[in-house]
Every structure is written in C-alpha cells, then in structure tokens.
C-alpha positions in Angstrom: 47.8 136.8 127.4 51.6 137.3 127.6 53.1 138.7 124.4 54.5 136.3 121.8 58.2 137.1 121.6 60.4 134.8 119.5 62.9 132.8 121.5 65.7 130.5 120.3 64.4 130.3 116.7 66.0 127.6 114.6 67.4 129.2 111.5 65.6 128.3 108.2 68.8 127.0 106.8 69.1 124.6 109.7 65.4 123.5 109.2 66.2 122.6 105.6 69.4 120.9 106.7 67.6 118.4 109.0 67.0 116.3 105.9 68.1 117.2 102.4 65.9 114.9 100.4 66.3 115.5 96.7 63.1 113.5 96.1 60.9 116.1 97.8 57.8 116.3 95.7 56.6 119.8 96.4 59.8 121.6 95.6 60.8 125.0 96.7 58.8 127.2 94.4 55.2 128.3 95.1 52.2 129.1 93.0 50.8 132.6 92.7 49.3 132.3 96.2 52.6 131.4 97.7 51.7 127.7 98.3 54.0 124.9 97.4 52.3 122.5 95.1 52.6 118.8 94.5 50.9 118.4 91.1 51.3 114.6 91.1 49.4 114.3 94.4 46.8 116.8 93.5 46.1 114.9 90.3 44.9 111.9 92.3 42.0 113.9 93.8 40.3 115.4 90.7 36.5 115.2 90.5 33.9 114.6 93.2 34.9 111.0 93.7 38.6 112.0 94.0 37.7 114.7 96.6 35.6 112.2 98.6 38.6 109.7 98.5 40.9 112.5 99.8 38.6 113.3 102.7 38.2 109.7 103.6 42.0 109.2 103.5 42.5 112.3 105.7 40.0 111.1 108.3 40.3 107.2 108.4 37.6 107.2 111.1 37.1 103.4 111.1 40.8 102.8 111.9 40.9 105.4 114.7 37.7 104.2 116.3 39.1 100.6 116.3 42.8 101.1 117.1 43.1 104.6 118.5 42.0 103.9 122.1 44.7 101.2 122.4 47.6 103.3 121.1 50.2 105.1 123.2 50.8 108.7 122.2 53.8 110.3 124.0 54.8 113.6 122.4 55.8 115.7 125.3 54.3 119.1 126.2 56.9 121.8 126.7 55.4 123.7 129.6 58.4 126.0 129.9 57.7 127.3 126.4 53.9 127.5 127.0 54.2 129.7 130.1 56.1 132.3 128.1 53.0 132.9 125.9 50.0 131.5 127.7 48.3 132.1 131.1 46.1 129.7 133.1 43.1 131.7 131.7 44.1 131.2 128.1 41.5 129.4 125.9 43.3 126.4 124.5 42.0 124.1 121.7 43.5 120.6 121.2 42.5 119.8 117.6 42.7 116.0 117.1 42.7 115.5 120.9 42.4 111.7 120.7 41.7 110.4 124.2 42.6 113.7 125.9 46.1 113.1 127.1 47.5 116.5 126.3 44.5 118.4 127.8 44.7 116.2 130.9 48.3 117.3 131.4 47.4 120.9 130.7 44.6 120.7 133.3 47.1 119.3 135.9 49.3 122.3 135.2 46.5 124.8 136.0 45.1 125.6 132.6 41.3 125.5 132.8 39.8 126.9 129.6 40.3 123.7 127.5 38.5 122.4 124.4 39.2 119.1 122.7 37.9 118.2 119.2 38.4 114.8 117.5 36.6 113.1 114.6 36.7 109.6 116.1 33.7 109.0 118.4 35.5 106.2 120.3 38.4 108.6 121.2 36.1 111.3 122.3 34.2 108.9 124.5 37.4 107.7 126.1 38.6 111.3 126.7 35.3 112.3 128.4 35.6 109.3 130.7 39.2 110.0 131.6 38.9 113.8 132.0 35.3 114.7 132.9 36.2 118.3 133.8 37.4 119.1 130.2 35.1 119.8 127.3 35.4 117.2 124.5 33.3 117.2 121.3 33.2 115.1 118.1 34.4 116.9 115.0 32.1 115.9 112.0 33.0 118.7 109.6 36.1 120.2 108.1 35.0 123.6 109.6 35.7 123.9 113.3 32.6 124.6 115.4 34.2 127.7 116.9 33.9 131.4 116.1 36.6 133.3 114.4 39.3 134.7 116.7 38.0 132.8 119.7 41.0 130.9 121.0 44.4 131.9 122.4 46.2 128.7 121.4 45.7 125.5 119.3 47.6 122.3 119.7 48.2 119.9 116.8 49.9 116.9 118.4 50.6 114.0 116.1 47.8 115.4 113.9 49.5 116.2 110.6 51.0 112.6 110.5 47.4 111.4 110.4 46.5 113.6 107.5 48.4 112.4 104.4 47.3 114.9 101.8 48.7 118.4 101.2 45.2 119.7 100.7 44.0 118.2 104.1 46.9 119.7 105.9 46.4 123.1 104.4 42.7 123.1 105.3 43.6 122.3 108.9 46.1 125.2 109.2 43.6 127.6 107.5 40.9 126.7 110.1 43.5 127.0 112.9 44.3 130.5 111.6 40.6 131.4 111.5 39.8 130.5 115.1 43.0 131.9 116.6 43.0 135.4 118.0 45.4 137.8 116.4 48.8 136.9 117.9 47.5 133.5 119.0 49.7 130.5 119.4 49.8 127.3 117.2 51.8 124.5 118.8 52.6 121.6 116.4 54.3 118.4 117.4 55.0 115.9 114.7 57.4 113.7 112.8 60.2 114.5 110.3 61.1 112.2 107.5 63.2 109.4 109.1 66.6 108.3 107.7 66.6 104.6 108.8 66.3 101.9 106.1 62.9 100.6 107.3 61.2 103.9 106.9 63.0 104.9 103.7 61.8 101.6 102.1 58.2 102.4 103.1 58.5 105.9 101.7 59.8 104.6 98.3 57.3 101.8 98.2 54.2 104.0 98.5 55.4 107.2 96.7 54.0 106.1 93.4 50.6 105.4 95.0 50.2 108.7 96.9 52.6 111.0 95.0 54.4 112.3 98.1 57.6 110.9 99.5 56.9 110.2 103.2 53.3 109.0 102.9 53.0 105.3 103.5 50.7 102.5 104.6 51.0 100.6 107.8 50.0 96.9 107.8 47.4 97.5 110.4 45.3 99.5 107.9 46.1 103.2 108.2 48.0 105.6 105.9 50.3 108.1 107.6 52.8 110.8 106.7 56.3 111.9 107.8 57.4 115.4 106.9 60.1 117.1 104.9 61.2 120.3 106.8 60.6 122.3 103.6 57.0 121.3 103.5 56.4 122.3 107.1 58.0 125.6 106.4 55.6 126.2 103.5 52.6 124.9 105.4 53.1 127.3 108.3 54.1 130.3 106.1 51.1 132.4 107.5 52.5 132.1 111.0 55.6 133.8 112.5 57.9 131.1 113.9 58.6 131.7 117.6 60.6 128.5 118.2 61.4 125.2 116.5 62.7 122.4 118.7 64.2 119.1 117.5 63.1 116.2 119.7 63.1 112.4 119.9 59.8 110.6 120.4 58.4 107.1 120.5 55.7 106.5 117.8 52.3 105.0 118.6 53.7 101.6 117.6 56.7 101.9 119.9 59.5 102.9 117.5 62.0 105.7 118.1 61.6 108.7 115.7 63.0 112.1 115.0 60.4 114.8 115.6 59.9 118.5 115.9 57.9 121.0 117.9 57.0 124.3 116.2 55.6 127.3 118.1 54.0 129.9 115.8 52.2 133.1 116.2 49.2 134.2 114.1 50.1 137.5 112.4 48.0 140.5 113.5 
C-alpha cells in the first residue's frame, strides 16, 4: 500500500475557525484519558436502561429499514486523494454502507477487495441487489466481525451524523482503529454544524433533551447530529490527520449543507 504522507492539511486553528460556537457542550479540556467529555449528555445514559436507550438511539434500525432505501446519499468520493494512499488491491471497509453507493463507485474505479457492513437489513438487501460482486453483511453487534489489523482503509460516509451520542461515536472510531492495519486510512465524510436559521433553531430546540448542541430530531422520526469541528478533532485524536477538505453537499432530504472530508492515518 502506498505510504500515507500528509498533504494539504488544514491547520487546527482553521478547523476551529469553521464555526466558533460558544455553546459547544464538550469544551476544550479532556479527562485523564484525553477524551473530551459532555457530562450532561453522559448523564442521560446511566444504568442499564439508559445504556439500552443510547444503543437504540445510535442505531434507529426501524427508521433506516423504512426510509433508508428511499433516501439519496450524495457525499462525493475523492479518488484523487484515495489513489495517493490506496491501491486497487487494498482491502476497503465501508462501515455504514447503506445501499452500497460508495462501494459501487469504488468498484467502478478498479478497487476489488471491498466489504460493506450496515445494521439495517433493508439497506443490505438493496446493496446486494445493486452490486452483487461486492460483499455486504448485516452488522448486528457493536464489535465489527473482522480481525484486528485486517483492513487497509475504512470509510465512514454520513455515518457519524446518524450516531447522535458521544459514546456511540467513540465506540465506532475505536473499532475502526482496531480493524485498521498500522498506517491504515480512515476516510470520514460528514456534516459540520450549520449556521442558517432553520438549523440553529433545531439545535437550540433539542439541546435540552439530548444535552449536545447539534443533535436534533427530524419530523420523519429520526434523530441526527451535526458536528462542531472541536468535537471532530477530539474524536479523531488517535489518528494522524493527512488532509481535511471543506465541501458542500446535499443532505438526504435535499438541503444544501457545509460538510467536511477527513483523511486520517492509524498510528503505527
């Protein structure tokens, strides 16, 4: 696999400057493990019932089975970036693959060791129908069904936005780190906090319920999250940032949004 050399890294000061939200709940300081904490959010999930509610909130399987196959997901793949670090023989995992769009595009570009995992059976069934040459499996456990250090790259495309809790997002990144080979690539494409009135009203409305500014409910029955740059910086602290691109996307409901694509390398 080509070496992972940093290119055009966005300075951390610029990352923080994308949005300077004084109401950011996690803050800049970390606990003794170096993780930023949101004590208000974590207080919602105490006890076994609270942990079960957290897991259900982070999965929302009924919604994704019902609505997911009808949604349009359009985050672009940056093939110019990928070819700097991956080869056609690289083993690539798409975690939260949905109906397989990203892996289908990778297959068209000559990548052939592709694995798709998603917790929603309806999405996996659709992916298998659309791209029969690619391996797709249902994900029914927080632990990925892969051996440690077994993949060269992992994609997280519009995945974090579907996982509202800090704990759920941390767990995902920990598993990604486990299955990546040393020096392996994590490629995250997701949404920043938005600055338009419609979104800011939703953030403020649901902050008291979920404890995190940027987590909000959609009327169609799903809870999602938009991200403060400082949280993304904290979340990916165990990876070396290779590149951070600011992009514009269209959300699954057809709205324009500010987004980012982060390329990180697992430390050896």
